[in-house]
C-alpha positions as a printed NumPy array, in Angstrom:
array([[ -83.278,  -19.133,  213.854],
       [ -83.543,  -18.852,  217.938],
       [ -85.757,  -16.173,  218.973],
       [ -87.644,  -15.11 ,  222.022],
       [ -89.556,  -11.765,  222.636],
       [ -89.049,   -9.471,  225.196],
       [ -89.941,   -5.913,  226.77 ],
       [ -85.952,   -4.272,  226.358],
       [ -84.704,   -2.076,  229.103],
       [ -83.025,    1.555,  228.763],
       [ -80.021,    2.201,  228.506],
       [ -80.213,    4.479,  231.733],
       [ -81.565,    1.212,  233.574],
       [ -78.631,   -1.567,  231.445],
       [ -75.727,    0.859,  233.526],
       [ -78.126,    0.372,  237.116],
       [ -77.628,   -3.39 ,  236.518],
       [ -74.035,   -3.271,  234.994],
       [ -73.035,   -1.383,  239.099],
       [ -74.811,   -4.195,  240.807],
       [ -73.211,   -6.796,  238.286],
       [ -69.913,   -5.632,  238.834],
       [ -70.794,   -4.878,  242.202],
       [ -71.999,   -8.631,  242.879],
       [ -68.517,  -10.23 ,  240.716],
       [ -65.974,   -9.408,  243.142],
       [ -67.091,  -12.208,  245.504],
       [ -66.645,  -15.435,  244.889],
       [ -68.519,  -17.895,  243.016],
       [ -68.538,  -19.522,  239.029],
       [ -71.511,  -17.101,  237.492],
       [ -71.609,  -16.833,  234.774],
       [ -73.028,  -13.043,  235.079],
       [ -75.177,  -11.398,  231.814],
       [ -73.72 ,   -8.566,  229.486],
       [ -75.96 ,   -5.442,  230.41 ],
       [ -77.224,   -4.577,  227.314],
       [ -78.35 ,   -8.345,  226.964],
       [ -80.78 ,   -7.985,  229.899],
       [ -83.86 ,   -7.703,  229.15 ],
       [ -87.645,   -8.737,  231.318],
       [ -88.546,  -11.9  ,  228.861],
       [ -92.045,  -12.615,  227.734],
       [ -91.468,  -15.959,  226.121],
       [ -89.262,  -18.238,  224.442],
       [ -89.351,  -19.378,  220.45 ],
       [ -86.302,  -20.963,  220.111],
       [ -85.406,  -22.625,  216.953],
       [ -88.028,  -20.774,  214.409],
       [ -88.22 ,  -22.108,  210.819],
       [ -88.231,  -18.602,  209.232],
       [ -91.564,  -18.914,  207.527],
       [ -93.613,  -18.164,  210.866],
       [ -91.818,  -14.647,  211.664],
       [ -94.647,  -12.703,  209.709],
       [ -96.763,  -14.798,  211.884],
       [ -94.996,  -14.079,  214.793],
       [ -95.021,  -10.934,  213.927],
       [ -98.521,   -9.859,  213.733],
       [ -99.063,  -11.502,  216.683],
       [ -96.953,   -9.034,  219.013],
       [ -98.354,   -6.127,  216.95 ],
       [-101.989,   -7.686,  218.105],
       [-100.54 ,   -7.462,  221.684],
       [ -98.946,   -5.18 ,  222.123],
       [-101.7  ,   -2.107,  220.317],
       [-103.626,   -3.449,  223.438],
       [-101.203,   -2.258,  226.493],
       [-100.093,    1.203,  226.675],
       [ -96.477,    1.077,  228.579],
       [ -95.478,   -0.402,  231.801],
       [ -93.517,    1.54 ,  234.861],
       [ -92.094,    0.209,  237.742],
       [ -89.119,    0.362,  239.71 ],
       [ -85.693,   -2.119,  239.861],
       [ -85.806,   -2.967,  244.025],
       [ -84.178,   -6.447,  245.187],
       [ -81.912,   -8.287,  244.521],
       [ -82.52 ,  -11.874,  245.123],
       [ -81.954,  -15.678,  243.525],
       [ -83.301,  -18.478,  242.516],
       [ -85.07 ,  -20.96 ,  244.067],
       [ -83.448,  -19.19 ,  246.988],
       [ -81.27 ,  -17.253,  248.692],
       [ -78.939,  -19.944,  250.238],
       [ -79.24 ,  -22.515,  247.229],
       [ -78.858,  -19.373,  243.933],
       [ -78.9  ,  -21.248,  240.64 ],
       [ -80.233,  -17.729,  239.106],
       [ -79.485,  -14.525,  240.215],
       [ -82.026,  -11.774,  239.621],
       [ -82.687,   -7.957,  239.577],
       [ -86.733,   -7.628,  241.05 ],
       [ -89.309,   -5.169,  240.727],
       [ -91.662,   -3.698,  242.503],
       [ -95.299,   -3.133,  241.651],
       [ -97.129,    0.217,  240.623],
       [-100.836,    0.972,  240.531],
       [-101.091,   -2.938,  239.127],
       [ -97.649,   -3.301,  236.311],
       [ -96.778,   -6.283,  237.497],
       [-100.695,   -7.813,  236.727],
       [-100.26 ,   -5.976,  233.713],
       [ -96.569,   -7.916,  232.611],
       [ -97.819,  -10.841,  233.515],
       [-101.669,  -10.174,  231.255],
       [ -98.858,   -9.504,  228.218],
       [ -96.525,  -12.287,  229.126],
       [-100.638,  -14.632,  229.125],
       [-100.854,  -13.279,  225.661],
       [ -98.317,  -13.388,  223.78 ],
       [ -97.866,  -16.783,  225.418],
       [-101.229,  -17.507,  224.336],
       [-101.355,  -15.821,  220.629],
       [ -97.715,  -18.278,  220.405],
       [ -99.906,  -21.876,  221.741],
       [-102.185,  -20.78 ,  218.398],
       [ -98.84 ,  -20.853,  216.491],
       [ -97.663,  -24.068,  217.723],
       [ -95.373,  -22.848,  219.878],
       [ -95.611,  -25.276,  223.512],
       [ -97.693,  -23.234,  226.285],
       [ -95.766,  -22.052,  229.566],
       [ -96.645,  -24.392,  231.99 ],
       [ -95.223,  -22.787,  234.721],
       [ -96.199,  -18.981,  236.306],
       [ -95.041,  -15.752,  234.973],
       [ -92.823,  -14.145,  237.362],
       [ -91.804,  -10.291,  236.534],
       [ -87.369,  -10.188,  236.79 ],
       [ -84.519,   -9.449,  235.016],
       [ -82.002,  -12.074,  235.248],
       [ -78.547,  -10.946,  236.141],
       [ -75.944,  -14.167,  236.068],
       [ -76.57 ,  -17.96 ,  236.622],
       [ -74.69 ,  -20.224,  239.102],
       [ -72.267,  -22.779,  236.952],
       [ -71.091,  -24.382,  240.239],
       [ -72.783,  -24.362,  243.891],
       [ -69.225,  -24.424,  245.471],
       [ -67.646,  -21.609,  246.657],
       [ -71.686,  -20.062,  246.909],
       [ -71.192,  -19.076,  250.659],
       [ -69.066,  -15.162,  250.42 ],
       [ -71.362,  -14.518,  247.538],
       [ -75.427,  -15.553,  249.649],
       [ -74.039,  -13.974,  252.553],
       [ -73.521,  -11.154,  250.754],
       [ -77.178,  -11.149,  248.469],
       [ -79.225,  -11.552,  252.265],
       [ -78.714,   -8.158,  253.302],
       [ -77.279,   -5.993,  249.552],
       [ -80.025,   -3.904,  249.738],
       [ -80.283,   -1.272,  246.327],
       [ -81.29 ,    2.314,  245.56 ],
       [ -84.38 ,    1.821,  243.355],
       [ -84.454,    2.307,  240.119],
       [ -88.025,    3.448,  238.018],
       [ -88.193,    1.121,  235.228],
       [ -90.579,    1.799,  232.088],
       [ -91.185,   -0.903,  229.303],
       [ -92.775,    0.391,  226.366],
       [ -91.94 ,   -1.543,  223.401],
       [ -92.568,   -5.533,  222.529],
       [ -89.034,   -6.984,  220.739],
       [ -88.838,  -10.181,  218.371],
       [ -84.689,  -11.407,  218.955],
       [ -83.002,  -13.412,  217.617],
       [ -80.344,  -14.908,  218.998],
       [ -77.247,  -16.025,  217.582],
       [ -74.566,  -17.936,  220.513],
       [ -70.985,  -17.423,  220.044],
       [ -67.929,  -18.909,  222.73 ],
       [ -68.148,  -14.957,  224.398],
       [ -71.89 ,  -14.824,  224.956],
       [ -75.782,  -14.237,  222.586],
       [ -75.465,  -11.9  ,  220.251],
       [ -79.275,  -10.653,  220.584],
       [ -80.582,   -9.519,  217.256],
       [ -83.44 ,   -6.753,  217.229],
       [ -85.942,   -8.357,  214.029],
       [ -89.166,   -6.457,  214.672],
       [ -90.805,   -4.25 ,  217.815],
       [ -93.49 ,   -2.662,  218.573],
       [ -94.258,    0.229,  221.391],
       [ -97.279,   -1.003,  223.791],
       [-100.117,    1.022,  223.011],
       [ -99.531,    0.241,  218.979],
       [ -97.229,    1.939,  217.161],
       [ -94.876,   -0.542,  215.307],
       [ -91.06 ,    0.284,  213.577],
       [ -90.677,   -1.529,  211.061]])
């Protein structure tokens, strides 16, 4: 099974991001836009995982989630990696509120440490709080989009991260299908 651990978004935040994607889609460029119902804040990509590890992964999520309370942030910008001039990934960025970005990074580090004890490879890149909106498939003909992104402004949107979820990803020709295998509230309440 292809698995990952993430913080999901509420329906109103998904709709907010969908409106941004619809706006950006009007600009030329070969970009694979993410279906807004699949947007999440990734904590850890596990990749192909043997089913016999699921109970251990769930225990690690439960352990980590119990240490943290929910996190309030604001989506306040749209940007690109590595930069707007040469985008590979278009993303929505989060604004810090009361050290919320530090808290998100701590959750990701704790999940990474727990997963490394289960023999998943440790992350070698610093955690960046972002919500992927689209991936550039061909960097030709992006001038219109990059010019638009340089001055793109959004009305800030509040977002509450209150669950840690273990997702199963099934790849299909129409895009991935994500299934929630397990979720725990930040603060320790568990849904099974």
